[in-house]
N, C-alpha and C positions, 0 to 999 in steps of 0.2 A: 372465465375459467383459469382458475388458480392453479398453481403448481408446475409451471414450465421452468425447468431450471437448465442451467448451463453448468460444465464443470470447467473449474479455470487451475490451472497450475500455477502454484506461487511460491513451492517450495516448503520445506520444515519449518525453517524458522519463522518466517513470515505469517504461513498458516497458524503457528500457535499463537503470534500476536493479534492474528484477526479475529480468531475464535475467542481470544479474553478480551479482546475489545469489544464486539459484538455480542458476547455472552450466547451465542447462537453458532451453529455451523452452517446457517443460512444467511446471504446478506440479501436483503431487499431493498435495492436503492430505487429511488422515487422513478417515475417515467423521465423527467426532463434532466436526470443527471449526467454529469460528466462521465460516470461509470458507463452508463446506458449508451452515450454517446461514443465511446470509445469501442463498445461491444458491437453494437449493431452492424457496422459496417464489415466487419470479420464474422459474421454467421454465416454458415454454409448449411447446404442440404445434404451434405454426406453424411449417411449412417455409420460411417467406420470412425469413431472416435480415435484419437492418439491416447493410449493407454499409460497413465501413470500410476503410481503409488498412490495407495488413499491417504497416507498421510502426507502428501503434499500436494492436494487438491481442495478446493472450497467450492461450495454451490453457489450461483449468483440466481435468485429469481428473475424472470424475465417478464417485463410486462406484457400482457397479449393487446397488441394493436398494429397499425400498419400505417403510423405517420410517418410522415419524412423526416430522416436525419441529415443534416448537413455535416459532411467529413471535410475537416480543414486542408487535409493533407494533399488532396489530389481534386479539391474544389468539386465536388460532385454530390448530388442529394440522391440518398437511396430510400426507397421505400422497401421495409422489410417486415413482412409478417412473422413474428417468432412464433407462430404456431407451425410451422414447419422447418425453419432455420434457426436449429438450436443446438448445433455443434461449432465452437470456436475454431478456426484456421490456427496454425502454427503462429502465425504473425500476432492473431488475435490472442494468444496465449503470452506472447512476450509484451504484448503493450499492456493487457490486464495486469500482468505481473509488476511491470515498471510503475503502472499508477499505484499500486498498493505500495512498493519500494518507496516512492515519493511522498506517499501520505505517511510511512512509518517515519521514515527520515525527517518529516515535516515536524509530526508529535514529538521524536526525540529530541529534536534540537530546541523546541519550546519547554520542555522538560528541563534539559541540561541549562537553558540560561536562566531559568526559575532557580535551579539548584547551585548555580555558579553564584547567583546574586545572594542568597539567601545564606550560603555558607560564606561569605565574603572572600571569595579565593582571590579576587583582583588583588588583595593586600598580602596575599601570602607565599611563600618562597615555595610551598610543597603543593602548589595546586595541582602540578600534573596527577600526583597520585590521589588526591580528594577528587579529581575529575573523573578517573578510574573507579573510585568509590561509587560515584554516581552513575556510571554508566551500569554496573552490578547492580545497583537496586532497580533504575530502570528494567533491566532485564528480569529481574526476579520478580519485579510488580506485574508483569506480566506472564509469568510463568514459563520464559523462554529457556529452552537448553542453551546455555551459553558455554564457550571456551575460550582461550588467550588470544586465538586468532580472530574471533568476534569482536571481545571486548577492545582488543588494540585497533581494530577497524573503526570501530565506531567511535573511540577515543579521539584518533586521529581526523575523522569526520569534522567531528565537533568543533577540534582545535582549527581546523581548515576554514568552518562555517563562521567562527567567532573571529579570525583572523580578516576574513573578507569582509564582515560587518561590525567592523571595529567600531563605525562611529554611532552605532544604536545600541541601546542599552538591552534591549531585546530584540528577538527575531522579527523582520518584517514581515506583515502578513502577505501571503501570495492566495489571489483569490483567481 
């Protein structure tokens, strides 16, 4: 049976990014993906869902099975049949949002590493302004509504990332 979905609250900006990344309003992760591993322990039987605005949620398709899932945090194995458990707990919403924020930041940092290298900004004195232009280009590429606060937050994040990984030419891969 297909069509079992769970609503996840991710916020407006992250939702815009995900909609443009997946070209679809529904995310369908594989059964053995990290996202399903995060979601399954936080599924509840409750019929009362937490209400969020429609422009801040995404739909994630759940696989229909009852295979065990190991949760590293509390060292338990969960048998969770998604036919009945299809509502995320509050902690589940936070964990899914954190997963997608990490996904966004990783993609952003890789983009900015390439932008920084392609522009030859390591040689320029006005590199700070050029990096800000790169951040704006990235946000426009994914049609994310931005303001000065978001641009400065992402610019600071990238400079911190660059300073921490100064020995690497590009972002280290995290698997």
